C-alpha positions, 0 to 999 in steps of 0.5 A: 803278320805284315810289315814288321820291318816298318817298326825297325826304327822305333825305340819304343812300341806302344800297343793299345790294350784297352780303354778307360771310359768314365773311370772304367776299364773296357776292352773294346772301342765303344760303338757310340760316337760320343763315347769314342770321343771320351775314351782314353787308350791304355797302352802297353810299352814294348822295347823296340829293336832299332835293327833291320828286319828287312829281308829276314827269312828265319825266326831265329834271325829276328832281333830278340825284341822283334820276337818278343813283340810278335809273341806279345801280339800272339799271346795277348790276342790269342791268335796264331801267327803263321807268317811274318813279312819282313819287306814288301817282297813276297819272298821276304817272309818268315813261315812259322807254320803252314797256314793251310795245314789242319791241326 
């Protein structure tokens, strides 16, 4: 996950978790352009953290709501997050697991 530090100044974060098209909930963006104009996004509101994450290198040092955000993205998308960048500098990275290690 990159650029978590750009979210530091938001009181609320909104993540699109689906769409409504013609009264029906769907979990994908329709391919047809005419349908794309009609869809309404469905958002999940998450609490922001209003603290700096810039330069943090350890998971436990992230603000509580930043950790909750990362966990939500991981769980909702069903993906592993192996690292989180906290600034444009390469060394400002939280390594959660080795992305090259086989399970």
